[in-house]
DRENDRENTOR-226629 format. One record per residue (C-alpha): chain; z, x, y; residue in one letter. Coordinates in steps of 0.001 Angstrom, whole numbers. Example, Ala and Ser with C-alpha at 12.3 -4.5 7.8 and 13.67 -1.06 7.14 Angstrom:
BEGIN
+-----+---------+---------+---------+------+
! mol !      zz !      xx !      yy ! type !
+-----+---------+---------+---------+------+
!   A !    7800 !   12300 !   -4500 !    A !
!   A !    7140 !   13670 !   -1060 !    S !
+-----+---------+---------+---------+------+
***
This chain:
BEGIN
+-----+---------+---------+---------+------+
! mol !      zz !      xx !      yy ! type !
+-----+---------+---------+---------+------+
!   A !       0 !       0 !       0 !    M !
!   A !   -1003 !    1384 !    3417 !    K !
!   A !    1590 !    1778 !    6160 !    D !
!   A !    -103 !    -904 !    8260 !    T !
!   A !     440 !   -3370 !    5427 !    T !
!   A !    3954 !   -2150 !    4631 !    K !
!   A !    5263 !   -2975 !    8104 !    I !
!   A !    3940 !   -6514 !    7715 !    I !
!   A !    4927 !   -7315 !    4118 !    H !
!   A !    8029 !   -5239 !    3337 !    K !
!   A !   11399 !   -6747 !    4214 !    G !
!   A !   10212 !  -10289 !    3543 !    R !
!   A !   11008 !  -12714 !     695 !    K !
!   A !    9551 !  -16017 !    1853 !    A !
!   A !   10011 !  -17957 !   -1404 !    V !
!   A !   13653 !  -16952 !   -1783 !    E !
!   A !   14238 !  -17884 !    1858 !    H !
!   A !   12809 !  -21400 !    1479 !    F !
!   A !    9410 !  -20433 !    2853 !    G !
!   A !   10521 !  -18824 !    6127 !    T !
!   A !    8152 !  -16069 !    7207 !    V !
!   A !   11034 !  -14024 !    8647 !    N !
!   A !   14240 !  -13193 !    6775 !    P !
!   A !   17218 !  -15196 !    8048 !    P !
!   A !   19960 !  -13692 !   10185 !    I !
!   A !   23059 !  -13404 !    7981 !    C !
!   A !   25682 !  -13345 !   10720 !    Q !
!   A !   28864 !  -12598 !    8805 !    T !
!   A !   31701 !  -10119 !    8518 !    S !
!   A !   33211 !  -11327 !    5243 !    T !
!   A !   31836 !  -11479 !    1733 !    M !
!   A !   33549 !  -13929 !    -629 !    I !
!   A !   33645 !  -13832 !   -4425 !    F !
!   A !   34205 !  -16427 !   -7192 !    P !
!   A !   37055 !  -14541 !   -8857 !    T !
!   A !   39525 !  -11717 !   -8313 !    L !
!   A !   37793 !   -9752 !  -11041 !    A !
!   A !   34449 !  -10043 !   -9249 !    D !
!   A !   36024 !   -8829 !   -5998 !    Y !
!   A !   37721 !   -5908 !   -7728 !    D !
!   A !   34414 !   -4792 !   -9214 !    K !
!   A !   32781 !   -4983 !   -5774 !    A !
!   A !   35555 !   -2849 !   -4298 !    E !
!   A !   34816 !    -265 !   -6954 !    E !
!   A !   31181 !    -185 !   -5852 !    G !
!   A !   29564 !   -2653 !   -8242 !    E !
!   A !   27083 !   -4974 !   -6532 !    I !
!   A !   27962 !   -8590 !   -7415 !    F !
!   A !   25318 !  -10415 !   -5401 !    Y !
!   A !   21901 !   -9181 !   -6367 !    K !
!   A !   20214 !   -8158 !   -3094 !    P !
!   A !   16773 !   -9525 !   -2346 !    L !
!   A !   15874 !   -6144 !    -908 !    F !
!   A !   16748 !   -2740 !   -2324 !    T !
!   A !   20172 !   -1900 !    -941 !    S !
!   A !   21959 !    1337 !     -91 !    N !
!   A !   25176 !    -513 !     653 !    T !
!   A !   28254 !    1710 !     786 !    T !
!   A !   30704 !   -1202 !     344 !    D !
!   A !   29574 !   -4289 !   -1643 !    P !
!   A !   32944 !   -5961 !    -986 !    A !
!   A !   32709 !   -6247 !    2801 !    Y !
!   A !   30154 !   -6970 !    5504 !    G !
!   A !   30547 !   -3642 !    7293 !    I !
!   A !   27967 !   -2128 !    4943 !    A !
!   A !   25400 !   -4803 !    5740 !    G !
!   A !   23799 !   -7860 !    4192 !    N !
!   A !   20333 !   -9209 !    3451 !    Q !
!   A !   19217 !   -8880 !    7101 !    T !
!   A !   20188 !   -5221 !    7178 !    H !
!   A !   18705 !   -4572 !    3743 !    F !
!   A !   15348 !   -6026 !    4838 !    A !
!   A !   15083 !   -3526 !    7704 !    L !
!   A !   16305 !    -660 !    5548 !    Q !
!   A !   13630 !   -1452 !    2984 !    E !
!   A !   10807 !   -1178 !    5524 !    I !
!   A !   12040 !    2105 !    6986 !    L !
!   A !   12685 !    3584 !    3564 !    R !
!   A !    9203 !    2639 !    2359 !    E !
!   A !    7533 !    4055 !    5484 !    L !
!   A !    9357 !    7400 !    5233 !    E !
!   A !    9254 !    7623 !    1410 !    N !
!   A !   13031 !    8040 !    1540 !    A !
!   A !   15678 !    7466 !   -1112 !    A !
!   A !   18102 !    5889 !    1346 !    S !
!   A !   18329 !    4449 !    4834 !    C !
!   A !   21520 !    3984 !    6841 !    Y !
!   A !   21596 !    2219 !   10200 !    L !
!   A !   23781 !    3369 !   13085 !    T !
!   A !   24601 !    2161 !   16584 !    S !
!   A !   22132 !    4469 !   18388 !    S !
!   A !   19741 !    7343 !   17895 !    G !
!   A !   22416 !    9755 !   19070 !    L !
!   A !   24937 !    8390 !   16584 !    S !
!   A !   22403 !    8852 !   13778 !    A !
!   A !   22231 !   12530 !   14726 !    I !
!   A !   25975 !   13054 !   15125 !    T !
!   A !   26868 !   11181 !   11921 !    V !
!   A !   24370 !   13308 !    9990 !    T !
!   A !   25694 !   16574 !   11392 !    L !
!   A !   29303 !   15604 !   10690 !    V !
!   A !   28320 !   14627 !    7147 !    G !
!   A !   26558 !   17909 !    6410 !    L !
!   A !   28807 !   20412 !    8230 !    L !
!   A !   32447 !   21432 !    8141 !    E !
!   A !   34706 !   24006 !    9786 !    A !
!   A !   33396 !   27527 !    9241 !    G !
!   A !   29754 !   26476 !    8880 !    D !
!   A !   26825 !   27694 !   10966 !    H !
!   A !   24121 !   25403 !   12383 !    L !
!   A !   20647 !   26459 !   13554 !    L !
!   A !   19605 !   24053 !   16291 !    M !
!   A !   16191 !   24002 !   17963 !    V !
!   A !   16369 !   24975 !   21641 !    D !
!   A !   14223 !   22044 !   22829 !    C !
!   A !   16583 !   19489 !   21316 !    V !
!   A !   17521 !   16181 !   22937 !    Y !
!   A !   20168 !   16895 !   25585 !    G !
!   A !   22985 !   14759 !   24116 !    P !
!   A !   22530 !   16506 !   20752 !    T !
!   A !   23102 !   19864 !   22468 !    R !
!   A !   26168 !   18402 !   24191 !    R !
!   A !   27568 !   17259 !   20820 !    F !
!   A !   27084 !   20724 !   19337 !    C !
!   A !   28688 !   22485 !   22287 !    N !
!   A !   31592 !   20109 !   22861 !    K !
!   A !   32414 !   18497 !   19511 !    I !
!   A !   31121 !   20724 !   16707 !    L !
!   A !   32361 !   23864 !   18430 !    A !
!   A !   35840 !   22376 !   18832 !    K !
!   A !   35873 !   21632 !   15108 !    N !
!   A !   34935 !   25108 !   13968 !    G !
!   A !   31147 !   24811 !   13586 !    V !
!   A !   29080 !   27566 !   15188 !    E !
!   A !   25685 !   26646 !   16663 !    T !
!   A !   22822 !   29065 !   17299 !    T !
!   A !   19838 !   27763 !   19280 !    Y !
!   A !   16423 !   28999 !   18220 !    Y !
!   A !   12936 !   29171 !   19698 !    N !
!   A !   11039 !   26032 !   18586 !    P !
!   A !    7949 !   28164 !   17904 !    E !
!   A !    9819 !   30577 !   15609 !    I !
!   A !    8315 !   29373 !   12321 !    G !
!   A !    9172 !   31477 !    9270 !    A !
!   A !   10945 !   34046 !   11455 !    D !
!   A !   13891 !   31681 !   11509 !    I !
!   A !   14967 !   33624 !    8415 !    A !
!   A !   16156 !   36379 !   10758 !    K !
!   A !   18752 !   34027 !   12285 !    L !
!   A !   20273 !   32797 !    9034 !    I !
!   A !   23841 !   33801 !    8282 !    K !
!   A !   25752 !   33583 !    4979 !    P !
!   A !   27429 !   30393 !    6275 !    N !
!   A !   24289 !   28687 !    7649 !    T !
!   A !   24262 !   25190 !    6181 !    K !
!   A !   21831 !   23152 !    8317 !    V !
!   A !   18622 !   23772 !   10259 !    I !
!   A !   17907 !   21021 !   12768 !    F !
!   A !   14400 !   20385 !   14103 !    M !
!   A !   13001 !   18105 !   16773 !    E !
!   A !    9229 !   18130 !   16720 !    S !
!   A !    7945 !   17723 !   19283 !    P !
!   A !   10816 !   18254 !   21690 !    G !
!   A !   11338 !   15251 !   23952 !    S !
!   A !   11143 !   17155 !   27276 !    L !
!   A !    8768 !   20095 !   26878 !    T !
!   A !    7140 !   18910 !   23627 !    F !
!   A !    6955 !   22088 !   21573 !    E !
!   A !    5717 !   21329 !   18046 !    A !
!   A !    7372 !   23173 !   15175 !    Q !
!   A !    5981 !   24717 !   12008 !    D !
!   A !    7927 !   22345 !    9783 !    I !
!   A !    6722 !   23584 !    6396 !    S !
!   A !    7446 !   27215 !    7234 !    A !
!   A !   11022 !   26376 !    8239 !    I !
!   A !   11558 !   24147 !    5209 !    V !
!   A !   10359 !   26920 !    2873 !    K !
!   A !   12873 !   29376 !    4334 !    V !
!   A !   15652 !   26777 !    4104 !    A !
!   A !   14977 !   25792 !     488 !    K !
!   A !   14969 !   29412 !    -640 !    E !
!   A !   18541 !   29635 !     686 !    R !
!   A !   19816 !   26149 !    -219 !    N !
!   A !   20096 !   25124 !    3452 !    I !
!   A !   19708 !   21488 !    4468 !    K !
!   A !   16962 !   20575 !    6953 !    T !
!   A !   17165 !   17699 !    9403 !    V !
!   A !   14563 !   16478 !   11893 !    I !
!   A !   14603 !   14048 !   14790 !    D !
!   A !   11380 !   12125 !   14115 !    N !
!   A !   11686 !    9588 !   16939 !    S !
!   A !    8586 !   10725 !   18878 !    W !
!   A !    6169 !   10475 !   15967 !    A !
!   A !    7614 !    7420 !   14168 !    T !
!   A !    7073 !    7180 !   10383 !    P !
!   A !    3443 !    6271 !   11045 !    L !
!   A !    2506 !    9665 !   12478 !    Y !
!   A !    4827 !   12025 !   10580 !    L !
!   A !    6573 !   11794 !    7208 !    K !
!   A !    9008 !   14719 !    7176 !    P !
!   A !   10468 !   14019 !    3734 !    L !
!   A !    7003 !   14468 !    2228 !    D !
!   A !    7098 !   17979 !    3721 !    L !
!   A !   10409 !   18734 !    2044 !    G !
!   A !   12756 !   17925 !    4921 !    V !
!   A !   16077 !   16537 !    3641 !    D !
!   A !   16924 !   14084 !    6435 !    V !
!   A !   14717 !   12296 !    8968 !    S !
!   A !   16383 !   10628 !   11948 !    I !
!   A !   15051 !    7903 !   14237 !    H !
!   A !   16116 !    6389 !   17501 !    A !
!   A !   15186 !    2873 !   16381 !    V !
!   A !   15902 !    1909 !   19988 !    T !
!   A !   12532 !    3287 !   20922 !    K !
!   A !    9104 !    2768 !   19277 !    F !
!   A !   10327 !    1145 !   16079 !    I !
!   A !   11982 !   -1702 !   17971 !    N !
!   A !    9696 !   -1572 !   21004 !    G !
!   A !   11442 !   -4280 !   23026 !    G !
!   A !   13815 !   -2251 !   25235 !    S !
!   A !   16550 !   -4702 !   24280 !    D !
!   A !   18884 !   -2921 !   21838 !    L !
!   A !   20327 !     394 !   20679 !    L !
!   A !   20071 !    1528 !   17049 !    M !
!   A !   19530 !    4623 !   14933 !    G !
!   A !   18408 !    5270 !   11375 !    A !
!   A !   19192 !    8073 !    8936 !    I !
!   A !   16642 !    8470 !    6136 !    L !
!   A !   17278 !   11012 !    3425 !    S !
!   A !   16064 !   12280 !      95 !    N !
!   A !   17893 !   11520 !   -3154 !    K !
!   A !   19816 !   14790 !   -3262 !    E !
!   A !   21274 !   14398 !     236 !    T !
!   A !   21901 !   10629 !     169 !    S !
!   A !   25433 !   10756 !   -1325 !    P !
!   A !   26672 !   12983 !    1499 !    R !
!   A !   25198 !   10668 !    4132 !    I !
!   A !   26594 !    7594 !    2359 !    A !
!   A !   30049 !    9171 !    2255 !    N !
!   A !   30241 !    9854 !    5995 !    I !
!   A !   28719 !    6482 !    6919 !    V !
!   A !   31322 !    4676 !    4811 !    K !
!   A !   34303 !    6673 !    5977 !    N !
!   A !   33413 !    6495 !    9667 !    L !
!   A !   32916 !    2728 !    9435 !    G !
!   A !   29361 !    2845 !   10759 !    I !
!   A !   27815 !    -606 !   11219 !    S !
!   A !   25223 !   -2509 !   13247 !    V !
!   A !   24818 !   -6229 !   13841 !    S !
!   A !   22583 !   -8494 !   11771 !    A !
!   A !   21175 !   -9940 !   14988 !    Y !
!   A !   20033 !   -6533 !   16190 !    D !
!   A !   18439 !   -5928 !   12779 !    C !
!   A !   16517 !   -9172 !   13156 !    S !
!   A !   15195 !   -8016 !   16531 !    L !
!   A !   14004 !   -4738 !   15026 !    V !
!   A !   12406 !   -6624 !   12128 !    L !
!   A !   10443 !   -8581 !   14719 !    R !
!   A !    9519 !   -5483 !   16717 !    G !
!   A !    8457 !   -3241 !   13850 !    I !
!   A !    5790 !   -5706 !   12693 !    R !
!   A !    3722 !   -4802 !   15773 !    S !
!   A !    4402 !   -1037 !   15659 !    L !
!   A !     944 !     -31 !   14437 !    K !
!   A !    -839 !   -2323 !   16891 !    A !
!   A !    1259 !   -1072 !   19804 !    R !
!   A !     754 !    2595 !   18985 !    L !
!   A !   -2994 !    2137 !   18455 !    D !
!   A !   -3260 !     593 !   21935 !    Y !
!   A !   -1019 !    3215 !   23524 !    Q !
!   A !   -3004 !    6083 !   21999 !    Q !
!   A !   -6077 !    4768 !   23804 !    K !
!   A !   -4101 !    4589 !   27038 !    T !
!   A !   -2807 !    8123 !   26485 !    L !
!   A !   -6331 !    9475 !   26028 !    K !
!   A !   -7506 !    7904 !   29296 !    K !
!   A !   -4480 !    9046 !   31272 !    V !
!   A !   -4688 !   12634 !   29987 !    L !
!   A !   -8381 !   12752 !   30892 !    A !
!   A !   -7482 !   11749 !   34444 !    Y !
!   A !   -4536 !   14158 !   34743 !    L !
!   A !   -6778 !   17005 !   33643 !    K !
!   A !   -8733 !   16483 !   36876 !    T !
!   A !   -5744 !   16050 !   39197 !    E !
!   A !   -5326 !   19193 !   41391 !    P !
!   A !   -1550 !   18809 !   41664 !    K !
!   A !   -1161 !   18951 !   37848 !    V !
!   A !   -1081 !   22557 !   36639 !    K !
!   A !     -96 !   21950 !   33025 !    E !
!   A !     -10 !   19014 !   30626 !    I !
!   A !    2771 !   19215 !   28063 !    L !
!   A !    1495 !   16929 !   25331 !    C !
!   A !     977 !   17953 !   21687 !    P !
!   A !   -2266 !   15972 !   21504 !    A !
!   A !   -3742 !   17705 !   24570 !    F !
!   A !   -6097 !   20434 !   23396 !    E !
!   A !   -5033 !   22915 !   26058 !    G !
!   A !   -1346 !   22694 !   25138 !    F !
!   A !     351 !   25492 !   23162 !    S !
!   A !    1600 !   23082 !   20480 !    G !
!   A !   -1792 !   21494 !   19852 !    Y !
!   A !   -2550 !   23364 !   16616 !    N !
!   A !     811 !   22442 !   15097 !    M !
!   A !     257 !   18833 !   16119 !    W !
!   A !   -3137 !   18858 !   14404 !    K !
!   A !   -1582 !   20388 !   11298 !    K !
!   A !    1242 !   17897 !   10816 !    Y !
!   A !     748 !   14691 !   12786 !    F !
!   A !   -1512 !   11703 !   12207 !    K !
!   A !   -1413 !   10522 !   15811 !    G !
!   A !     249 !   10890 !   19193 !    A !
!   A !    2675 !    8634 !   20992 !    T !
!   A !    2434 !    8258 !   24798 !    P !
!   A !    5409 !   10381 !   25848 !    L !
!   A !    4590 !   13670 !   27581 !    F !
!   A !    5381 !   15838 !   30607 !    S !
!   A !    3404 !   17508 !   33357 !    I !
!   A !    4062 !   20641 !   35382 !    R !
!   A !    3109 !   20327 !   39026 !    L !
!   A !    1522 !   22923 !   41300 !    D !
!   A !    4705 !   23516 !   43264 !    N !
!   A !    8457 !   23070 !   43259 !    K !
!   A !    8795 !   19879 !   45256 !    Y !
!   A !   11944 !   18653 !   46965 !    T !
!   A !   13772 !   15516 !   45879 !    N !
!   A !   12608 !   13828 !   49075 !    E !
!   A !    8967 !   14635 !   48355 !    Q !
!   A !    9245 !   13438 !   44776 !    L !
!   A !   11014 !   10246 !   45807 !    A !
!   A !    8201 !    9441 !   48222 !    K !
!   A !    5720 !    9649 !   45351 !    A !
!   A !    7751 !    8132 !   42521 !    I !
!   A !    9897 !    5481 !   44199 !    D !
!   A !    6793 !    3679 !   45389 !    N !
!   A !    5040 !    3323 !   42051 !    Y !
!   A !    3970 !    -256 !   41462 !    E !
!   A !    4020 !    -335 !   37666 !    Y !
!   A !    5864 !    2812 !   36554 !    I !
!   A !    9660 !    2538 !   36713 !    S !
!   A !   12260 !    5305 !   36894 !    V !
!   A !   14196 !    5461 !   33637 !    G !
!   A !   15463 !    7802 !   30906 !    A !
!   A !   14339 !    5978 !   27779 !    S !
!   A !   10947 !    5358 !   26175 !    W !
!   A !    9267 !    3447 !   23364 !    G !
!   A !    9371 !       4 !   24994 !    G !
!   A !    6713 !   -2111 !   26669 !    F !
!   A !    7251 !    -681 !   30167 !    E !
!   A !    5954 !    2589 !   31626 !    S !
!   A !    8649 !    5030 !   32740 !    L !
!   A !    9038 !    8280 !   34656 !    V !
!   A !   11797 !   10822 !   35206 !    R !
!   A !   11993 !   14211 !   36890 !    V !
!   A !   13212 !   16881 !   34469 !    L !
!   A !   15881 !   19476 !   35123 !    K !
!   A !   15997 !   22221 !   32511 !    L !
!   A !   18730 !   24371 !   34055 !    D !
!   A !   21322 !   25024 !   31361 !    G !
!   A !   19449 !   23191 !   28598 !    V !
!   A !   17471 !   26188 !   27350 !    R !
!   A !   19399 !   29136 !   25977 !    T !
!   A !   17215 !   30705 !   23285 !    A !
!   A !   14050 !   30761 !   25382 !    V !
!   A !   13861 !   31541 !   29086 !    S !
!   A !   12849 !   28622 !   31286 !    N !
!   A !    9269 !   29317 !   32325 !    R !
!   A !    8901 !   26013 !   34141 !    Y !
!   A !    9667 !   27083 !   37686 !    N !
!   A !    7617 !   24313 !   39256 !    N !
!   A !    8506 !   20628 !   39118 !    T !
!   A !    8371 !   18982 !   35686 !    L !
!   A !    7884 !   15232 !   35359 !    I !
!   A !    8007 !   13236 !   32130 !    R !
!   A !    5988 !   10050 !   31697 !    Y !
!   A !    6102 !    7329 !   29114 !    Y !
!   A !    3044 !    5051 !   29049 !    L !
!   A !    3850 !    1455 !   28216 !    G !
!   A !    1623 !   -1490 !   27379 !    L !
!   A !     146 !   -1964 !   30845 !    E !
!   A !   -3592 !   -1578 !   31357 !    D !
!   A !   -4609 !    2092 !   31436 !    A !
!   A !   -6558 !    1689 !   34690 !    D !
!   A !   -3511 !     233 !   36443 !    D !
!   A !   -1366 !    3141 !   35279 !    I !
!   A !   -3970 !    5664 !   36424 !    I !
!   A !   -4253 !    4010 !   39838 !    N !
!   A !    -472 !    4101 !   40151 !    D !
!   A !    -488 !    7824 !   39358 !    L !
!   A !   -3319 !    8510 !   41808 !    K !
!   A !   -1513 !    6785 !   44649 !    E !
!   A !    1640 !    8682 !   43819 !    G !
!   A !    -112 !   12038 !   43994 !    F !
!   A !   -1585 !   11053 !   47355 !    K !
!   A !    1957 !   10500 !   48651 !    R !
!   A !    3147 !   13827 !   47257 !    L !
!   A !    2914 !   16489 !   49943 !    S !
+-----+---------+---------+---------+------+
***
């Protein structure tokens, strides 16, 4: 079954749900059982109620581990990523932090990519460090040379490809090969690509993480994360999810189930928009560099071609000068369709000015001029381009 068909037909059991095309919202905290013996078995991990969808429940006796609404969403994500398990968390960040806590302990060493999502870096520096985990940041373009940074206590290598600010694409297979030779777990933040454009577990990565908040949901109306892992790593993820009491609401799962059905259609449309916008930006005198993996002049283009099946419309540009906040505000605050905001993956186009001071430690910051990140929503490409043109006219 192709991915396009999976996102439409997985997570649905119309006959069992009295013909409803969407699975019902099971809004409950408590699971009840016919007998004490049945409940006792559930507490011991035995599933009493046969799930309509394949379940990775960590607690069959209580609703904290989910119900049929959760299991429907987990089934789709698991099928798309070819994963053994899927656990849902309250946000993309929590999916990252839960995974790291589950795979690391005091005395361990973590190799973290230098272009990582800012809050992930903050967690490493403030929380992991306080609990005895050492973090070393590495050049995202290091490839197989990451072997030189491995210590006897290195337990996890974390990737984010591409990075969500400067969009370096990593040599995933080369890093995975080094890790497997040394029994080191590999984790990747796969939010930019979605399961449609990159399947990390097929490349040997142990854990793939998603900010479901973004493309997978697509509605800019909830926060959620997902942890997808291979069979070998699943028990460790299940253990930390259960013991931290990680849970999300059935209602939010129903919203994601609605949003994910249109994921392929949305990304197909947005890829066309991205192509048009990049073609325009290539001609704009004030744009000195386009930081997008799918842009042929970008340093990460070859890695993107090697690993990815498509490109999502999140990228940055480097301007021809270092502009003041007042100059940038004059250009950006007066956009008609592009709003100022930190997120991405929804229906609306967004922009933010990037500040890399202090968020690059393994590689020197070469971006002396102004960096701006854009996310292209579902507006018409010509309207977005006109908005950008008018903004550049105001920038002086």
